[in-house]
C-alpha positions as CSV (number, residue, x, y, z in Angstrom):
1,X,4.0,6.8,-4.8
2,X,1.3,8.0,-6.2
3,X,-2.3,7.9,-4.2
4,X,-5.6,8.0,-6.0
5,X,-9.2,7.5,-3.9
6,X,-7.4,4.7,-1.1
7,X,-5.1,3.2,-3.5
8,X,-1.6,3.4,-4.5
9,X,0.9,2.9,-7.2
10,X,4.8,3.2,-7.7
11,X,6.2,4.5,-11.1
12,X,8.9,2.1,-13.2
13,X,10.6,2.8,-16.4
14,X,10.9,0.2,-18.6
15,X,14.2,0.8,-20.5
16,X,13.7,-1.2,-23.7
17,X,10.0,0.1,-24.1
18,X,10.9,3.7,-22.9
19,X,7.6,3.3,-20.9
20,X,7.0,4.4,-17.6
21,X,4.6,2.2,-15.9
22,X,3.1,0.6,-12.9
23,X,0.6,-1.5,-10.7
24,X,-2.3,-0.6,-8.3
25,X,-0.7,-2.0,-5.1
26,X,-3.7,-1.8,-2.7
27,X,-5.3,-4.9,-3.9
28,X,-5.5,-8.9,-4.8
29,X,-6.2,-8.3,-8.1
30,X,-3.8,-7.0,-10.9
31,X,-4.3,-3.6,-12.7
32,X,-1.4,-2.5,-14.9
33,X,-1.4,0.9,-16.6
34,X,1.4,2.5,-18.4
35,X,2.2,6.1,-20.4
36,X,4.9,7.7,-22.3
37,X,5.3,10.1,-19.6
38,X,4.8,10.6,-16.2
39,X,1.8,13.1,-16.5
40,X,0.6,10.2,-19.0
41,X,0.9,7.0,-16.3
42,X,-0.5,9.1,-13.7
43,X,-3.5,9.6,-15.8
44,X,-3.6,5.8,-16.3
45,X,-3.5,5.2,-13.2
46,X,-6.2,7.5,-12.3
47,X,-8.1,6.2,-15.1
48,X,-7.6,2.5,-14.0
49,X,-8.9,3.0,-10.3
50,X,-12.0,4.9,-12.0
51,X,-12.6,2.0,-14.3
52,X,-12.2,-0.8,-12.1
53,X,-14.5,1.6,-9.0
54,X,-17.3,1.6,-11.9
55,X,-17.1,-1.7,-12.6
56,X,-17.6,-2.6,-9.0
57,X,-20.0,0.2,-8.8
58,X,-22.0,-1.7,-12.2
59,X,-21.5,-5.3,-11.1
60,X,-23.3,-4.0,-7.1
61,X,-20.1,-5.4,-5.9
62,X,-17.7,-3.5,-2.9
63,X,-14.3,-2.5,-4.2
64,X,-11.5,-5.3,-3.2
65,X,-9.8,-4.1,-0.2
66,X,-6.7,-6.1,0.4
67,X,-6.1,-4.8,3.9
68,X,-7.7,-6.4,6.8
69,X,-5.6,-5.1,9.5
70,X,-4.4,-8.2,10.8
71,X,-1.0,-9.8,10.1
72,X,1.2,-12.5,11.4
73,X,5.1,-12.8,11.5
74,X,7.4,-15.1,12.2
75,X,10.5,-14.1,14.4
76,X,12.9,-15.9,16.6
77,X,11.8,-17.3,20.3
78,X,14.2,-14.8,21.4
79,X,13.0,-11.9,19.4
80,X,9.9,-12.5,20.6
81,X,10.6,-12.6,24.3
82,X,12.9,-9.4,23.9
83,X,9.7,-7.7,22.4
84,X,7.4,-8.9,24.9
85,X,9.5,-7.6,27.5
86,X,9.7,-4.2,25.8
87,X,6.3,-3.7,25.4
88,X,5.4,-4.5,29.2
89,X,8.3,-2.2,29.8
90,X,6.8,1.1,28.3
91,X,3.1,-0.4,29.5
92,X,1.4,-1.5,26.2
93,X,0.7,-4.8,24.0
94,X,2.9,-6.5,22.1
95,X,0.3,-5.6,19.1
96,X,0.4,-1.8,20.5
97,X,4.3,-2.2,20.5
98,X,4.5,-3.6,17.1
99,X,1.9,-0.8,15.7
100,X,3.7,1.9,16.9
101,X,7.1,0.6,15.4
102,X,5.6,0.1,11.8
103,X,4.0,3.8,12.1
104,X,7.0,5.4,13.1
105,X,9.1,3.8,10.4
106,X,6.4,4.5,7.6
107,X,5.6,8.2,8.9
108,X,7.7,9.4,5.8
109,X,5.5,7.3,3.6
110,X,2.4,8.0,5.3
111,X,3.2,11.9,4.6
112,X,3.9,11.5,1.0
113,X,0.9,9.1,0.4
114,X,-1.3,11.8,2.1
115,X,-0.1,14.9,0.2
116,X,-0.8,13.5,-3.3
């Protein structure tokens, strides 16, 4: 996972072309990049983010942020009931409980992003 200026990307190898590329993951729009080496693809990611931010500045608009911090999910009524009971059992809201589970499950990814 690559991280730069608050944006993330994952590199993938196209075996047919021998190219290494990816897509910026943190936006609704699509920004693709590629290179022939990991270093070249990483620099292409950095350049793509810089170009996007410069373009937004030129237009006088805020860069797009895909995540609002709100999402809804569907589950079974039984799992919903059990989640609420567990949240009540440990003395937090359902939102707090779900947030704690996501934080725990993504801890390694958070470290990886923070260190890059």
